[in-house]
Every structure is written in C-alpha cells, then in structure tokens.
N, C-alpha and C positions, 0 to 999 in steps of 0.2 A: 282698169286693169290697174295693176301696179306694178313699178318697174322695179323691182329687188329681183332680186334673184329667186324667189318664189315663183315667177313667174313661170308658166309651162307651156310646153308647144304648141298645146291645144289652147292657150290664153293670146302666144301672139299668132295664132291661126285664124282664132275669132278675130284679133284686133286688123288682120291682115283682107277681113273682109272674106274669111275659108277661101281663101287663093293661094296659100303658103302648101307646097309639096312637102307632105309629110313620109318620114321612113317607114317600112315596114319595120312593125315592132317583133323585136326577137322574143316576149313574152310582155303578159299583161302590164307590168308594172316596168318591163325595162325599158331605157330609151337610149342608154348609151352605152357602148361595150367596149370603151376604151375609156382613163380617167382623162386625155387631150380631147375628145369629143363635148365631154359635160365643160373643161375649160372652153374649150369653143364656145359653146351654147352662152357660156356666163359672160363671157367678154361681150358677143350679141347683144346680150342685154343691158349691158352696161354702156358700150355707146350709143344704141337707142336710146336710155336715159339720160343721157347726155344730150340726144337732140341732132347725132351727126346723120342720123337716117329715120325714116318713118316705116313702118311696118309694114306696110301696102310695100315702100321702096325696097325692102327686102326681100317681101317674097318674088317682084320682080326679078330684083338679083341675083334671089337662088333660081326662079324659074327658068332665066336665061341660061346660067351656068349649067342645071340639068340639060337645057335642051343644047347647049353648046356638046358635052359630052356623048351626047346620043349620036350626034353629026361626026364626032369623032371615032365614033364606032364602038363608044366604051360598054360594057354589061349594065342593066338598067333592072339590076336585083338587088337594089338598096344597099349592101354592103358596101360600097362609097360613097355615101350620101355625103357621110360630113365631111368628107374629103371635098367634095363640092362646096359643102355650107363654108367650108373655111377658104375657097379659091375666091366662094362670092363676096366674104368680108371681105378679105386682103382688094378686091377691085373696087369696093367702093369705100375703103377708108384712101385708095390712092384716088379714087375719083372724086371723092370729096374735100382732100390736101389735106387731111389728116395724117398724112405721112407718104412715103414713096417705096417703093417693092422694094428698094437697096436696104432702106431703114429697115423692112419689116423684114428682110432676108436676114441682116445683120443680127439684128433681133431674134429672128429664129437660131442664130447659132450662139450668139450670146446666152441664151437660157439656154440650149444643149451643154455650152462648157462650162454654164455653172451647176447644172443637173449632173455631170461626169466629176466632178470637184466634191459633190455633196453629198457626206457619208447617207447611208441609206434610215431614211427615218428623222432625219433636219431638215429643216422649212429651205428651200433652195433659194437664194439670195444673189443678184447682179453684184459683181462687185465695180470699185470705180471705172478699172480700165474695162470693163464690160459696156456699161452706160457712154466712154467716151465711143466707144468702136459705134456706138448705135448714129450719134448725133450728127 
C-alpha cells in the first residue's frame, strides 16, 4: 500500500486486517462531508507514513473511541464518525509522545485564528506569533 495521500479508507481497512470501522457512505463516491474531515484523514495518513503508529494500532484506537462514544450514549448513526476519528488521532498523538493535549489545543486555536484573518481564496498561513503559542 502506498503511504501517499492516494491511500483510501479501503486501503487502510485492508492494511488493518479489515478491522477498521468504516463510516456509512453518503453516496457511492462520497467519503467526506466537510473539508476538515479530509484534512484529518490526510494528517492520519501522513503520521502513519512517518511511523507514529501502525494501521492495526490506528484501527484499535478508532474502535476504542467509537466504543467509548457508544458508552457515553452518543448516537451511532455515523454523523460523528470523523469527530471520533479526530479524537482517536489526538489520543494517539498524546500517547505516543508526539504532542501534548495543550499543544494540540493551542494549534487548533492558532489555525482558527489564522483562518479568521485570511482573505477568502488565499492560503492559510500560521504567523510566527501563532507558532510561539504552540511550543
């Protein structure tokens, strides 16, 4: 399997021994309802490619997060699949020592601030001040 952005959910599921919980598809070619979901997917593929976790580790982390959501009484209709995906990713990043919860939270706010000050159609760039808040 390629570790580039051409990896699909099906590719990852196969690499996980088909143990990866998959979201209900909105259509035959629809996977992402929102751009941030595609970004979360791409970040996951890149962190795997850099060796932060194996695909079976990822499948276990996502499965654990989905089970925890069910235990919290959250609906199991697939609408929050990528929220759970992102939660599982954040937990893996912290567990593997690649970042802290505070750093992830600061980075989230830095990107939101950068997006708010970026004119539509322009690339979002973190300013030096944003980077200082993260470290």
